[in-house]
VEXNU-597693 format. One record per atom (N, C-alpha, C): residue number from 0; chain; atom name; x, y, z. Coordinates in steps of 0.05 Angstrom, whole numbers, plus 5000, padded with zeros to 4 digits. Atoms other than C-alpha are relative to their C-alpha. Layout:
   num   cadena   atomo     c1     c2     c3
   NUM        A      CA      X      Y      Z
...
//
This chain:
   num   cadena   atomo     c1     c2     c3
     0        A       N   5015   4993   5027
     0        A      CA   3530   1242   7593
     0        A       C   4977   5018   5012
     1        A       N   5018   4987   4989
     1        A      CA   3479   1297   7606
     1        A       C   4977   5008   4977
     2        A       N   5022   5000   5014
     2        A      CA   3408   1306   7580
     2        A       C   4998   5032   4994
     3        A       N   4995   4971   5008
     3        A      CA   3413   1371   7540
     3        A       C   4976   5017   5005
     4        A       N   5025   4985   4996
     4        A      CA   3338   1386   7559
     4        A       C   5003   5014   5031
     5        A       N   4999   4995   4971
     5        A      CA   3337   1378   7636
     5        A       C   5032   5004   5020
     6        A       N   4971   4993   4993
     6        A      CA   3415   1379   7642
     6        A       C   5006   4980   5022
     7        A       N   4992   5012   4986
     7        A      CA   3414   1319   7680
     7        A       C   5019   4974   4995
     8        A       N   4981   5015   5007
     8        A      CA   3468   1270   7687
     8        A       C   4996   4968   5007
     9        A       N   5010   5028   4996
     9        A      CA   3470   1191   7683
     9        A       C   5018   4981   4979
    10        A       N   4977   5016   5016
    10        A      CA   3503   1133   7644
    10        A       C   4978   4991   4976
    11        A       N   5016   5006   5026
    11        A      CA   3474   1108   7575
    11        A       C   4987   4974   5011
    12        A       N   5015   5023   4994
    12        A      CA   3421   1053   7588
    12        A       C   5004   4986   5029
    13        A       N   5002   5013   4974
    13        A      CA   3430   1049   7661
    13        A       C   4980   5000   5017
    14        A       N   5027   5001   4981
    14        A      CA   3377   1030   7710
    14        A       C   4994   5025   5015
    15        A       N   5011   4981   4983
    15        A      CA   3376   1089   7755
    15        A       C   4997   5026   4979
    16        A       N   5003   4976   5016
    16        A      CA   3383   1144   7697
    16        A       C   5007   4995   4973
    17        A       N   4994   5016   5030
    17        A      CA   3377   1119   7629
    17        A       C   4997   5026   4980
    18        A       N   5000   4981   5019
    18        A      CA   3397   1167   7575
    18        A       C   5004   4986   4977
    19        A       N   5004   5010   5031
    19        A      CA   3387   1154   7500
    19        A       C   5014   5023   4982
    20        A       N   4989   4983   5027
    20        A      CA   3427   1177   7440
    20        A       C   4990   5002   4979
    21        A       N   5015   4999   5035
    21        A      CA   3395   1201   7376
    21        A       C   5021   4991   4985
    22        A       N   4982   5016   5023
    22        A      CA   3419   1159   7324
    22        A       C   5003   5018   4975
    23        A       N   5002   4980   5026
    23        A      CA   3409   1223   7275
    23        A       C   5022   5021   5004
    24        A       N   4990   4977   4994
    24        A      CA   3432   1280   7312
    24        A       C   5023   4996   5022
    25        A       N   4986   5005   4980
    25        A      CA   3470   1248   7368
    25        A       C   4997   5012   5026
    26        A       N   5004   4984   4970
    26        A      CA   3441   1286   7424
    26        A       C   4990   4982   5020
    27        A       N   5009   5015   4975
    27        A      CA   3424   1259   7494
    27        A       C   4969   5001   5012
    28        A       N   5021   4988   4985
    28        A      CA   3360   1257   7528
    28        A       C   4990   4972   5019
    29        A       N   5007   5017   4975
    29        A      CA   3336   1223   7592
    29        A       C   4971   4990   4994
    30        A       N   5025   5022   5010
    30        A      CA   3276   1170   7590
    30        A       C   4975   5024   5009
    31        A       N   5019   4982   4995
    31        A      CA   3234   1229   7622
    31        A       C   4996   5024   4975
    32        A       N   5001   4976   5021
    32        A      CA   3252   1280   7570
    32        A       C   4993   4989   4970
    33        A       N   5015   5015   5028
    33        A      CA   3239   1231   7511
    33        A       C   4981   4998   4993
    34        A       N   5032   5007   5004
    34        A      CA   3170   1213   7519
    34        A       C   4997   4976   4993
    35        A       N   4998   5023   5015
    35        A      CA   3183   1147   7503
    35        A       C   4981   4980   5028
    36        A       N   5012   5015   4983
    36        A      CA   3139   1091   7540
    36        A       C   5018   4979   5011
    37        A       N   4985   5020   4989
    37        A      CA   3162   1036   7589
    37        A       C   5011   4979   4984
    38        A       N   4989   5025   5020
    38        A      CA   3161   0981   7528
    38        A       C   5021   5010   4985
    39        A       N   4983   4992   5013
    39        A      CA   3194   1025   7487
    39        A       C   5031   5003   5014
    40        A       N   4977   5002   4982
    40        A      CA   3249   1038   7539
    40        A       C   5015   4975   4999
    41        A       N   4986   5026   4994
    41        A      CA   3259   0967   7549
    41        A       C   5013   4989   4969
    42        A       N   4982   5008   5024
    42        A      CA   3271   0954   7472
    42        A       C   5020   5015   4997
    43        A       N   4972   4986   5004
    43        A      CA   3323   1007   7471
    43        A       C   5021   4993   5021
    44        A       N   4976   5008   4977
    44        A      CA   3357   0978   7534
    44        A       C   5017   4973   4987
    45        A       N   4987   5027   5009
    45        A      CA   3371   0911   7494
    45        A       C   5033   5006   4996
    46        A       N   4974   4997   5009
    46        A      CA   3442   0895   7485
    46        A       C   5007   5003   4969
    47        A       N   5003   5002   5029
    47        A      CA   3428   0881   7408
    47        A       C   4974   5011   4991
    48        A       N   5023   4990   5013
    48        A      CA   3378   0927   7388
    48        A       C   5004   5003   4970
    49        A       N   4992   4994   5028
    49        A      CA   3360   0934   7318
    49        A       C   4976   5023   4990
    50        A       N   5011   4975   5002
    50        A      CA   3319   0995   7329
    50        A       C   5013   5025   5003
    51        A       N   4981   4976   5004
    51        A      CA   3339   1066   7315
    51        A       C   4985   5022   5019
    52        A       N   5010   4984   4979
    52        A      CA   3327   1123   7367
    52        A       C   5001   5027   4984
    53        A       N   4996   4973   5003
    53        A      CA   3308   1194   7342
    53        A       C   4990   5021   5012
    54        A       N   5004   4976   4982
    54        A      CA   3299   1254   7388
    54        A       C   4976   5012   4982
    55        A       N   5025   4991   5016
    55        A      CA   3233   1289   7375
    55        A       C   5003   5024   4983
    56        A       N   4992   4983   5024
    56        A      CA   3267   1347   7335
    56        A       C   5006   4984   4973
    57        A       N   4993   5011   5026
    57        A      CA   3296   1296   7289
    57        A       C   4971   4988   4988
    58        A       N   5026   5015   5013
    58        A      CA   3224   1259   7284
    58        A       C   4981   5022   4984
    59        A       N   5014   4983   5015
    59        A      CA   3192   1326   7268
    59        A       C   5012   5008   4972
    60        A       N   4988   4997   5029
    60        A      CA   3245   1336   7214
    60        A       C   4988   4974   4982
    61        A       N   5004   5027   5022
    61        A      CA   3233   1264   7184
    61        A       C   4969   5006   4994
    62        A       N   5026   5001   5009
    62        A      CA   3159   1279   7187
    62        A       C   4996   5022   4985
    63        A       N   4999   4981   5024
    63        A      CA   3170   1344   7152
    63        A       C   5009   4990   4973
    64        A       N   4990   5010   5021
    64        A      CA   3211   1307   7105
    64        A       C   4977   4982   4984
    65        A       N   5019   5016   5007
    65        A      CA   3155   1254   7100
    65        A       C   4979   5023   4986
    66        A       N   5027   4984   5010
    66        A      CA   3101   1305   7086
    66        A       C   5012   5019   4972
    67        A       N   4990   4993   5020
    67        A      CA   3150   1339   7039
    67        A       C   5001   4985   4974
    68        A       N   4999   5020   5021
    68        A      CA   3158   1273   6999
    68        A       C   4971   4995   4989
    69        A       N   5022   5001   5010
    69        A      CA   3087   1269   6999
    69        A       C   4990   5023   4980
    70        A       N   5001   4969   5021
    70        A      CA   3084   1342   6968
    70        A       C   5005   4992   4976
    71        A       N   4981   5003   5019
    71        A      CA   3135   1324   6926
    71        A       C   4986   4980   4971
    72        A       N   5017   5022   5017
    72        A      CA   3096   1263   6895
    72        A       C   4979   5013   4985
    73        A       N   5022   4988   5005
    73        A      CA   3032   1303   6891
    73        A       C   5007   5014   4979
    74        A       N   4990   4984   5019
    74        A      CA   3071   1357   6853
    74        A       C   5005   4985   4977
    75        A       N   4989   5012   5023
    75        A      CA   3103   1309   6807
    75        A       C   4977   4987   4984
    76        A       N   5023   5012   5011
    76        A      CA   3039   1274   6793
    76        A       C   4986   5021   4984
    77        A       N   5017   4971   5014
    77        A      CA   3006   1345   6776
    77        A       C   5014   5010   4978
    78        A       N   4986   4998   5029
    78        A      CA   3066   1358   6734
    78        A       C   4995   4982   4976
    79        A       N   5002   5015   5020
    79        A      CA   3059   1300   6696
    79        A       C   4974   5002   4981
    80        A       N   5029   4994   5017
    80        A      CA   2980   1309   6682
    80        A       C   5003   5021   4982
    81        A       N   5002   4976   5017
    81        A      CA   2996   1378   6664
    81        A       C   5015   4998   4973
    82        A       N   4982   5002   5022
    82        A      CA   3051   1362   6617
    82        A       C   4983   4979   4979
    83        A       N   5013   5016   5021
    83        A      CA   3008   1306   6587
    83        A       C   4975   5018   4982
    84        A       N   5023   4980   5013
    84        A      CA   2946   1359   6578
    84        A       C   5014   5018   4978
    85        A       N   4988   4983   5011
    85        A      CA   3001   1405   6548
    85        A       C   5005   4986   4972
    86        A       N   4995   5017   5024
    86        A      CA   3022   1353   6499
    86        A       C   4974   4997   4980
    87        A       N   5023   5008   5015
    87        A      CA   2950   1334   6482
    87        A       C   4987   5028   4987
    88        A       N   5009   4973   5010
    88        A      CA   2933   1407   6469
    88        A       C   5015   5009   4975
    89        A       N   4987   4998   5023
    89        A      CA   2990   1416   6426
    89        A       C   4998   4985   4982
    90        A       N   5011   5021   5023
    90        A      CA   2976   1354   6386
    90        A       C   4974   5009   4988
    91        A       N   5020   4997   5011
    91        A      CA   2908   1379   6379
    91        A       C   4998   5026   4985
    92        A       N   5001   4976   5008
    92        A      CA   2925   1447   6366
    92        A       C   5018   4993   4967
    93        A       N   4990   5003   5030
    93        A      CA   2973   1422   6302
    93        A       C   4978   4988   4980
    94        A       N   5018   5008   5018
    94        A      CA   2918   1378   6278
    94        A       C   4980   5019   4990
    95        A       N   5018   4978   5007
    95        A      CA   2868   1439   6279
    95        A       C   5014   5017   4978
    96        A       N   4989   4980   5019
    96        A      CA   2918   1481   6238
    96        A       C   5005   4981   4976
    97        A       N   4997   5013   5023
    97        A      CA   2930   1428   6192
    97        A       C   4977   4994   4984
    98        A       N   5026   5003   5009
    98        A      CA   2855   1414   6183
    98        A       C   4992   5028   4991
    99        A       N   5007   4967   5006
    99        A      CA   2847   1492   6175
    99        A       C   5010   5000   4970
   100        A       N   4987   4993   5024
   100        A      CA   2897   1492   6120
   100        A       C   4982   4981   4972
   101        A       N   5014   5019   5024
   101        A      CA   2856   1427   6086
   101        A       C   4976   5008   4990
   102        A       N   5032   4992   5007
   102        A      CA   2786   1455   6097
   102        A       C   4991   5011   4978
   103        A       N   5012   4987   5028
   103        A      CA   2780   1507   6044
   103        A       C   5001   4990   4979
   104        A       N   5003   5008   5024
   104        A      CA   2798   1466   5990
   104        A       C   4982   4976   4997
   105        A       N   5017   5019   4995
   105        A      CA   2755   1405   6015
   105        A       C   4971   5020   4994
   106        A       N   5030   4989   5001
   106        A      CA   2696   1460   6022
   106        A       C   4997   5011   4971
   107        A       N   5004   4984   5027
   107        A      CA   2709   1493   5951
   107        A       C   4988   4978   4981
   108        A       N   5011   5024   5008
   108        A      CA   2706   1420   5924
   108        A       C   4969   4989   5001
   109        A       N   5024   5013   4993
   109        A      CA   2646   1399   5960
   109        A       C   4980   5021   4987
   110        A       N   5013   4980   5015
   110        A      CA   2611   1466   5937
   110        A       C   5000   5001   4974
   111        A       N   4998   5003   5025
   111        A      CA   2629   1455   5871
   111        A       C   4984   4977   4986
   112        A       N   5015   5021   5010
   112        A      CA   2604   1388   5866
   112        A       C   4967   5010   5010
   113        A       N   5034   4993   4998
   113        A      CA   2533   1414   5900
   113        A       C   4991   5017   4984
   114        A       N   5019   4983   5029
   114        A      CA   2526   1465   5844
   114        A       C   4999   4984   4983
   115        A       N   5001   5019   5022
   115        A      CA   2540   1413   5794
   115        A       C   4976   4979   5002
   116        A       N   5022   5018   4998
   116        A      CA   2490   1365   5825
   116        A       C   4973   5014   5000
   117        A       N   5027   4987   5001
   117        A      CA   2438   1424   5834
   117        A       C   4996   5003   4968
   118        A       N   5004   4993   5027
   118        A      CA   2448   1445   5762
   118        A       C   4986   4972   4979
   119        A       N   5008   5021   5013
   119        A      CA   2436   1373   5738
   119        A       C   4974   4998   5003
   120        A       N   5029   5005   4991
   120        A      CA   2376   1368   5778
   120        A       C   4980   5018   4989
   121        A       N   5015   4973   5009
   121        A      CA   2347   1437   5750
   121        A       C   4995   4988   4975
   122        A       N   5004   5006   5025
   122        A      CA   2359   1407   5678
   122        A       C   4981   4980   4998
   123        A       N   5016   5027   5001
   123        A      CA   2326   1341   5696
   123        A       C   4968   5010   5000
   124        A       N   5019   4985   4996
   124        A      CA   2270   1382   5721
   124        A       C   4984   5014   4973
   125        A       N   5004   4990   5025
   125        A      CA   2265   1424   5660
   125        A       C   4994   4984   4976
   126        A       N   5008   5020   5026
   126        A      CA   2268   1368   5612
   126        A       C   4977   4982   5005
   127        A       N   5029   5024   4991
   127        A      CA   2208   1327   5649
   127        A       C   4981   5021   4991
   128        A       N   5019   4977   5005
   128        A      CA   2171   1395   5644
   128        A       C   4996   5004   4974
   129        A       N   5006   4998   5028
   129        A      CA   2181   1403   5574
   129        A       C   4990   4978   4984
   130        A       N   5013   5026   5013
   130        A      CA   2168   1336   5554
   130        A       C   4967   4994   5007
   131        A       N   5025   5001   4996
   131        A      CA   2104   1340   5593
   131        A       C   4982   5020   4983
   132        A       N   5010   4985   5012
   132        A      CA   2086   1400   5557
   132        A       C   4994   4993   4969
   133        A       N   5003   5010   5027
   133        A      CA   2098   1369   5486
   133        A       C   4984   4980   5005
   134        A       N   5015   5027   5007
   134        A      CA   2059   1305   5501
   134        A       C   4970   5015   5008
   135        A       N   5023   4986   4997
   135        A      CA   2000   1356   5530
   135        A       C   4992   5014   4970
   136        A       N   5006   4985   5023
   136        A      CA   2006   1397   5467
   136        A       C   4990   4982   4980
   137        A       N   5009   5016   5021
   137        A      CA   2004   1339   5419
   137        A       C   4974   4985   5007
   138        A       N   5028   5008   4994
   138        A      CA   1943   1309   5459
   138        A       C   4981   5019   4996
   139        A       N   5029   4977   5005
   139        A      CA   1904   1376   5452
   139        A       C   5001   4998   4964
   140        A       N   5000   5000   5036
   140        A      CA   1924   1377   5373
   140        A       C   4988   4976   4991
   141        A       N   5013   5026   5011
   141        A      CA   1899   1302   5366
   141        A       C   4965   5005   5005
   142        A       N   5026   4997   4991
   142        A      CA   1837   1317   5409
   142        A       C   4982   5021   4979
   143        A       N   5017   4980   5011
   143        A      CA   1820   1381   5367
   143        A       C   4994   4989   4969
   144        A       N   5003   5016   5020
   144        A      CA   1834   1340   5304
   144        A       C   4978   4986   4999
   145        A       N   5026   5023   4994
   145        A      CA   1784   1287   5325
   145        A       C   4977   5011   5000
   146        A       N   5029   4985   5002
   146        A      CA   1732   1338   5339
   146        A       C   4994   5012   4983
   147        A       N   5008   4991   5026
   147        A      CA   1736   1373   5279
   147        A       C   4999   4980   4977
   148        A       N   5002   5020   5019
   148        A      CA   1738   1311   5239
   148        A       C   4970   4993   5010
   149        A       N   5029   5000   4991
   149        A      CA   1671   1294   5279
   149        A       C   4980   5017   4989
   150        A       N   5016   4974   5006
   150        A      CA   1638   1357   5269
   150        A       C   4997   5002   4966
   151        A       N   4997   4998   5033
   151        A      CA   1656   1354   5191
   151        A       C   4982   4973   4994
   152        A       N   5016   5024   5006
   152        A      CA   1625   1279   5190
   152        A       C   4963   5010   5003
   153        A       N   5027   4996   4992
   153        A      CA   1562   1301   5224
   153        A       C   4988   5019   4982
   154        A       N   5012   4981   5022
   154        A      CA   1554   1358   5179
   154        A       C   4995   4988   4974
   155        A       N   5007   5019   5027
   155        A      CA   1557   1314   5120
   155        A       C   4984   4981   5002
   156        A       N   5021   5017   4995
   156        A      CA   1514   1267   5149
   156        A       C   4972   5007   5003
   157        A       N   5027   4981   5003
   157        A      CA   1458   1322   5156
   157        A       C   4992   5002   4979
   158        A       N   5003   4997   5028
   158        A      CA   1464   1334   5091
   158        A       C   4995   4979   4979
   159        A       N   5008   5020   5017
   159        A      CA   1464   1271   5067
   159        A       C   4970   4990   5008
   160        A       N   5027   5010   4988
   160        A      CA   1400   1252   5110
   160        A       C   4981   5024   4983
   161        A       N   5022   4983   5018
   161        A      CA   1366   1321   5074
   161        A       C   5002   4987   4973
   162        A       N   5000   5011   5030
   162        A      CA   1385   1292   5006
   162        A       C   4991   4976   4996
   163        A       N   5012   5025   5002
   163        A      CA   1364   1223   5024
   163        A       C   5022   4978   4996
   164        A       N   4982   5020   4998
   164        A      CA   1429   1188   5022
   164        A       C   5021   5007   5020
   165        A       N   4985   4996   4984
   165        A      CA   1461   1186   5083
   165        A       C   5024   4983   5003
   166        A       N   4978   5007   4991
   166        A      CA   1532   1168   5099
   166        A       C   5011   4992   5023
   167        A       N   4990   4993   4969
   167        A      CA   1559   1137   5163
   167        A       C   5020   5011   5004
   168        A       N   4979   4989   4993
   168        A      CA   1607   1165   5201
   168        A       C   5005   4989   5032
   169        A       N   4992   5013   4972
   169        A      CA   1649   1149   5267
   169        A       C   4987   5005   5021
   170        A       N   5016   4993   4973
   170        A      CA   1607   1186   5314
   170        A       C   4974   4991   5002
   171        A       N   5027   5010   4995
   171        A      CA   1539   1158   5296
   171        A       C   5000   4975   4985
   172        A       N   4999   5025   5008
   172        A      CA   1531   1086   5281
   172        A       C   4974   4992   4978
   173        A       N   5019   5015   5012
   173        A      CA   1491   1063   5224
   173        A       C   5004   4976   4978
   174        A       N   4989   5025   5013
   174        A      CA   1481   1004   5177
   174        A       C   5011   5007   4973
   175        A       N   4986   4988   5031
   175        A      CA   1524   1001   5116
   175        A       C   4979   4992   4980
   176        A       N   5016   5009   5021
   176        A      CA   1470   0971   5074
   176        A       C   4982   5026   4989
   177        A       N   5008   4971   5007
   177        A      CA   1443   1032   5027
   177        A       C   4969   5002   5004
   178        A       N   5028   5003   4990
   178        A      CA   1371   1013   5033
   178        A       C   4988   5008   5026
   179        A       N   5002   4991   4979
   179        A      CA   1371   1012   5105
   179        A       C   5007   5033   5009
   180        A       N   4994   4972   4993
   180        A      CA   1405   1082   5110
   180        A       C   4977   5014   4988
   181        A       N   5024   4979   5017
   181        A      CA   1352   1110   5057
   181        A       C   4975   4997   5021
   182        A       N   5024   5012   4980
   182        A      CA   1298   1078   5109
   182        A       C   5007   5025   5024
   183        A       N   4991   4989   4978
   183        A      CA   1334   1111   5168
   183        A       C   4994   5028   4994
   184        A       N   5003   4973   5001
   184        A      CA   1339   1177   5138
   184        A       C   4969   5007   4992
   185        A       N   5034   4989   5002
   185        A      CA   1264   1184   5117
   185        A       C   4989   4996   5024
   186        A       N   5013   5002   4966
   186        A      CA   1244   1163   5190
   186        A       C   5015   5024   5008
   187        A       N   4989   4976   4986
   187        A      CA   1293   1212   5212
   187        A       C   4982   5025   4992
   188        A       N   5013   4970   5009
   188        A      CA   1261   1268   5167
   188        A       C   4974   5000   5010
   189        A       N   5023   5001   5000
   189        A      CA   1193   1246   5179
   189        A       C   4991   5009   5030
   190        A       N   5002   4998   4973
   190        A      CA   1201   1245   5257
   190        A       C   5010   5026   5013
   191        A       N   4989   4979   4990
   191        A      CA   1245   1302   5266
   191        A       C   4989   5029   4987
   192        A       N   5010   4974   5010
   192        A      CA   1227   1351   5218
   192        A       C   4969   5006   4992
   193        A       N   5031   5004   4993
   193        A      CA   1149   1336   5221
   193        A       C   4995   5008   5029
   194        A       N   5010   4999   4970
   194        A      CA   1120   1368   5285
   194        A       C   4983   4979   5010
   195        A       N   5013   5017   4994
   195        A      CA   1066   1314   5284
   195        A       C   5002   4975   4977
   196        A       N   4998   5025   5021
   196        A      CA   1064   1245   5255
   196        A       C   4983   5000   4980
   197        A       N   5021   5009   5021
   197        A      CA   1029   1231   5192
   197        A       C   5000   5026   4988
   198        A       N   5006   4978   5012
   198        A      CA   1029   1307   5176
   198        A       C   5017   5007   4971
   199        A       N   4978   5001   5021
   199        A      CA   1058   1329   5109
   199        A       C   4984   5037   4987
   200        A       N   5002   4972   5010
   200        A      CA   1068   1399   5076
   200        A       C   5020   5008   4986
   201        A       N   4987   4998   5021
   201        A      CA   1095   1425   5015
   201        A       C   5024   5028   5007
   202        A       N   4990   4971   4999
   202        A      CA   1119   1497   5032
   202        A       C   5004   5006   5028
   203        A       N   4995   4992   4972
   203        A      CA   1137   1539   5093
   203        A       C   4967   5011   5000
   204        A       N   5029   4993   4996
   204        A      CA   1062   1574   5078
   204        A       C   4983   4983   5012
   205        A       N   5019   5023   4994
   205        A      CA   1029   1511   5087
   205        A       C   5000   4992   5027
   206        A       N   5001   5004   4970
   206        A      CA   1054   1501   5160
   206        A       C   4982   5018   5018
   207        A       N   5013   4979   4985
   207        A      CA   1014   1561   5185
   207        A       C   4972   4980   5002
   208        A       N   5025   5015   5000
   208        A      CA   0948   1515   5170
   208        A       C   5001   4966   4992
   209        A       N   5002   5026   5015
   209        A      CA   0967   1448   5157
   209        A       C   4981   4981   5012
   210        A       N   5019   5017   4992
   210        A      CA   0917   1392   5158
   210        A       C   5011   4970   5001
   211        A       N   4988   5033   4993
   211        A      CA   0937   1316   5185
   211        A       C   4981   4984   4979
   212        A       N   5009   5017   5016
   212        A      CA   0922   1263   5130
   212        A       C   4975   4986   5012
   213        A       N   5019   5022   4990
   213        A      CA   0881   1222   5175
   213        A       C   4977   5011   5010
   214        A       N   5017   4985   4996
   214        A      CA   0837   1281   5191
   214        A       C   4980   5008   4974
   215        A       N   5015   4990   5016
   215        A      CA   0811   1295   5123
   215        A       C   4979   4982   4991
   216        A       N   5027   5023   5013
   216        A      CA   0740   1263   5092
   216        A       C   4991   5019   4977
   217        A       N   5007   4995   5017
   217        A      CA   0702   1279   5040
   217        A       C   4980   5028   4996
   218        A       N   5013   4970   4995
   218        A      CA   0671   1350   5054
   218        A       C   5016   5013   4980
   219        A       N   4994   4980   5020
   219        A      CA   0676   1403   5003
   219        A       C   5020   5019   5014
   220        A       N   4984   4975   4988
   220        A      CA   0728   1462   5008
   220        A       C   4986   5018   5020
   221        A       N   5010   4976   4984
   221        A      CA   0680   1509   5043
   221        A       C   4993   4986   5028
   222        A       N   5003   5014   4981
   222        A      CA   0662   1456   5094
   222        A       C   5028   4997   5015
   223        A       N   4972   4992   4994
   223        A      CA   0737   1446   5105
   223        A       C   5007   5018   5009
   224        A       N   4987   4972   4988
   224        A      CA   0755   1516   5121
   224        A       C   4981   5002   5017
   225        A       N   5020   4989   4981
   225        A      CA   0694   1524   5160
   225        A       C   5009   4978   5031
   226        A       N   4992   5015   4977
   226        A      CA   0716   1464   5210
   226        A       C   5028   5002   5005
   227        A       N   4975   4998   4994
   227        A      CA   0787   1476   5203
   227        A       C   5012   5024   5001
   228        A       N   4993   4965   4998
   228        A      CA   0794   1552   5198
   228        A       C   5002   5009   5025
   229        A       N   4989   4984   4976
   229        A      CA   0793   1603   5249
   229        A       C   4974   5000   5013
   230        A       N   5028   4998   4979
   230        A      CA   0718   1595   5266
   230        A       C   4977   5017   4989
   231        A       N   5018   4977   5006
   231        A      CA   0688   1655   5227
   231        A       C   4972   4986   4980
   232        A       N   5017   5014   5011
   232        A      CA   0651   1612   5174
   232        A       C   4985   4983   5017
   233        A       N   5018   5012   4982
   233        A      CA   0624   1565   5231
   233        A       C   4981   5014   5010
   234        A       N   5021   4982   4986
   234        A      CA   0599   1622   5269
   234        A       C   4980   5011   4982
   235        A       N   5020   4992   5017
   235        A      CA   0563   1647   5210
   235        A       C   4977   4979   4996
   236        A       N   5015   5022   4999
   236        A      CA   0532   1581   5196
   236        A       C   4979   4993   5020
   237        A       N   5014   5003   4977
   237        A      CA   0509   1574   5264
   237        A       C   4978   5023   4997
   238        A       N   5019   4979   4996
   238        A      CA   0476   1642   5264
   238        A       C   4977   4995   4978
   239        A       N   5018   5010   5017
   239        A      CA   0437   1622   5198
   239        A       C   4981   4983   5010
   240        A       N   5014   5027   4995
   240        A      CA   0414   1556   5228
   240        A       C   4982   5010   5024
   241        A       N   5013   4991   4985
   241        A      CA   0391   1596   5288
   241        A       C   4971   5012   4991
   242        A       N   5024   4989   5016
   242        A      CA   0350   1645   5244
   242        A       C   4980   4985   4988
   243        A       N   5022   5014   5008
   243        A      CA   0314   1593   5213
   243        A       C   4987   4986   5023
   244        A       N   5012   5019   4975
   244        A      CA   0297   1555   5274
   244        A       C   4979   5027   5017
   245        A       N   5015   4978   4992
   245        A      CA   0265   1622   5301
   245        A       C   4974   5005   4978
   246        A       N   5025   5001   5018
   246        A      CA   0221   1630   5239
   246        A       C   4988   4981   5003
   247        A       N   5018   5024   5006
   247        A      CA   0200   1558   5244
   247        A       C   4984   4998   5023
   248        A       N   5008   5003   4974
   248        A      CA   0182   1572   5318
   248        A       C   5006   4981   5012
   249        A       N   4983   5018   4987
   249        A      CA   0233   1521   5343
   249        A       C   5019   5016   5020
   250        A       N   4986   4984   4987
   250        A      CA   0273   1542   5403
   250        A       C   5032   4994   4992
   251        A       N   4973   4998   5011
   251        A      CA   0346   1555   5387
   251        A       C   5020   4994   5022
   252        A       N   4983   5019   4984
   252        A      CA   0388   1504   5429
   252        A       C   5023   4987   4979
   253        A       N   4977   5010   5001
   253        A      CA   0455   1490   5416
   253        A       C   5008   4975   5009
   254        A       N   4994   5026   4983
   254        A      CA   0473   1419   5438
   254        A       C   5032   4993   4989
   255        A       N   4975   5007   5007
   255        A      CA   0546   1393   5440
   255        A       C   4998   4970   4991
   256        A       N   4998   5018   5021
   256        A      CA   0568   1334   5400
   256        A       C   4997   4973   5021
   257        A       N   5001   5023   4985
   257        A      CA   0578   1289   5460
   257        A       C   4969   4999   5021
   258        A       N   5035   5003   4988
   258        A      CA   0495   1310   5488
   258        A       C   4988   4983   4978
   259        A       N   5013   5011   5021
   259        A      CA   0479   1285   5420
   259        A       C   5001   4970   5001
//
């Protein structure tokens, strides 16, 4: 046998020149060209070996195959993941298309429902506003009626006071007894219509020079007009008094009432 690299001859598994035959390609290599260690050589020299020997070329091929297997496994995994993604995408697209077909009808129904709800809400608001307006208008009418009634009653009461027979009304509380009403009417006439307490007058002209009752005394009309007039007669009487004093030779001194 001959090594196909160094072309050296020898016998298989001989001690002088050990040659090893590749179990795959059946090529022969010596121990030096095989690149095996001493322990590996001893293991291959056994009579009943359970090991297989691959030459470096076959080992590189096997490694390439392993790499290819790895790549195949990786590609298969990638392919499976891509197929899964494609299936998911297809399913999603189908669902999207189906939803797209259903969505317009649902949107139309929802829009119609929203429109109906809005119209109902506006009708309710309008009804509430109208009810409020009606209530306010009825309240205003009632208030106006009450005010008119009170004004009418007050006017009637004033007229009754002037005539001396007052009638009670809701805006002003008076006693129901007729005598008390008459007395109240007289008191009201004396205190409100008369400027000062106790004064009396018969006509409008008398109000210019009205004389209180408590101030009248037993003087004659000339004296009253002198005291309560505008002072013209009082000044003339004072002047005559001074002239009489001068004639008699007495000093004309006018004293006040408080000095006397």
